[in-house]
N, C-alpha and C positions, 0 to 999 in steps of 0.2 A: 643484422639490421635490414632494412627494405634492401628488396633488389639482392640479397647476398653481397652487399657490400660491407666493407667496414666501418665503422664510425670516423667521421672525417676529424674528428677535435677530441679534445679531453678537457675537464674542466681544470683550473689551476688554481690552488689555493696560497694565495703569495705569504698570508700570514702564517701559516704551517711551515712553508719553506724556511721564509726568516727567522723563525723562532728556534728553528735547530742552529745548535751551536757547530756543528760541522760546517753548515754552509756559512754563518756568520764569520769564521776563520779562514775561509777560501781567498784566495786573491782573485783579482778582476778575470784575470786568465783562467783560473781554475773554474768559476763560475759560468765563464763561457761555455767551456768544455763541459760541464755539468748540462746546462740547458741545451746545448747541441747534443748529447748524446741522449737527453729525454726525447726529444725530437725525432732522432733516427730511432729509438727504441718504441716509440709509438708506430710510428711508420713502418717499420722492419720488425719489430717484435725482439730484435736482439742484434747484438752487434759482436763482431770475431773480438775474441779474447786478446790476441798478440798485440802489442802497442804499433809494430810497424803496418799491420795488417788493417788496424783502428784509423790509424792515422791517413792512411789511403783512403778508405771508407767516408772519412770525416773532410777529407781536403785540408788537412793542417799539416804542420810540419812534425816530424816524427820526436824530434827532441822535445818541444812544447806540449805534446799528449804524452809522451815517456813520464816527462817533470809534474805534469797537472794531475796523471792518474791517481797518486795513491790519495789526495784529497778528496776526489769525486767518489772513489769507491764505495764508501758508505752508504750510498743513495742507491747503489746496483748491486746485484748479484752473480757469481758466476756459476754457469751451470754447464758442465761439460767444456767444449772449448767456445763459449759464448758468453756475453754479459749481458743480462736483461734488469729490468727495472720494476721488481714486483710491485711497487706501488701502481705504476702504469697497467701492469695485468692484473691486477685484483679488479683496477676500475673497468678494463676492457672486459673481464668476467661480467662485472656486474650489468654493463649497458647491455651485454649478450643475454643475459638471463632475464634482465626487463623484457627486452624485445621479444624473447620466447614467451615469458608471460602473458604479453599484452597478445601476442598472437592467439594462443591457446583461449584465454579469455574472450576473444574475438570469435573464433570457432566455435563455442560454447553458445555463446550469444546467438550467434547465427543459426545454430542446430537448433535452439530454444524456438527463435521467431519462425524458423521453417516448419516447425513440429506444429505449431499453434496455427500455422496458415496452411497445413496439411499440404506442403510443397514439398514433393519428393525431392532427395538428393541423387543424382546420377553416379556412376561409378567414377567419374573422374571430381567428384566434389563440387559440380554447379548445381543450383539450384534449376529445376524447370519447372514452371508455374502450371497447373493445370486448369485454371481457368482464368479468365479475363480480370485483370485486375481492377477495382473500382476506386475512384479516385475520393479524396475526404469532402464531405460537403463545407460550402463555404455558409458562413452564419446569414442566415435569412435571404439565400440565393438558392437554394436547393443542390442537387448532384450537380457537378461539372460534367459528368459522363451519363447520360442517360441510359437504359437498358432499352433492349430491342422493342420490350412491348410498351414502356412509354412511348416511344417513337412511333409504334405503330396507331396507338391511340389518338396522340396529336395528328398523325396524318389523316386518321379516321375523322377527327373533328375538324381539320381544316376543309376536307372535302364537304362535309354536312354544311359547314357556313357558306361554303361556295353554292350548294345546292339551296339553302335558303336564300341567296343574294347577300350575304354579310362580307361581303369583299370589301378591299383597301377604298376601291372607288365610291362604296356606298356610304362607308365611314366617314370619306374625306368631305361628301356632297353632304351630309349630316351636318357635317362641322362647317362647313360654311354656310348652311342655312340658320345654324345656332347663331353664329356672328353677325351675321345680318338681322336677326331678329334682336341681337343686345345680350346673347348669352356668353357662358363660359364652361370651359370644360373642366374637370376634374380626374384626374387620372385618366382612363380609357372611358369613363361614362360620359356623356353627354347631358346637359343640365340646363334646360331653358328656364330663363327669367322672365 
């Protein structure tokens, strides 16, 4: 899982559990032990096999755990000195496999993207771009980032306007004259009527 942490929860399918006869025949106390043991198995993966140690871990009276344990054990498995829940272990493995596959797919996708962009990958796995990235065009607005040659040509054209006398002040004065005469403007072009 992300950040190398275990999954915090598991999906419970009540219909499956309720359909099983061993669960249906349990007493309320046995069902409580069943649920508590599953929670513990999810968090700690395993429980101690000995009833007295199990009771201490669960914080329950030894006599109640000993009396209820035989009814609960069809849902668990004994492995060495521990009790595990095979269903939860399979689910945990499924989540781990899924996370691993997603991670690998992401790495393959990043490699293809970097390959297409000609971005070399350093030894630590991070991409180091060789060129300045360009932002996509907005519809009808041109590039968001202009190249240095475009900027230079704009600077040159604005200097040429200043030399010709087409400054803002001249434009404003021209507008004032057109309004006095009864003209109107359309875009940046002045039209006299």
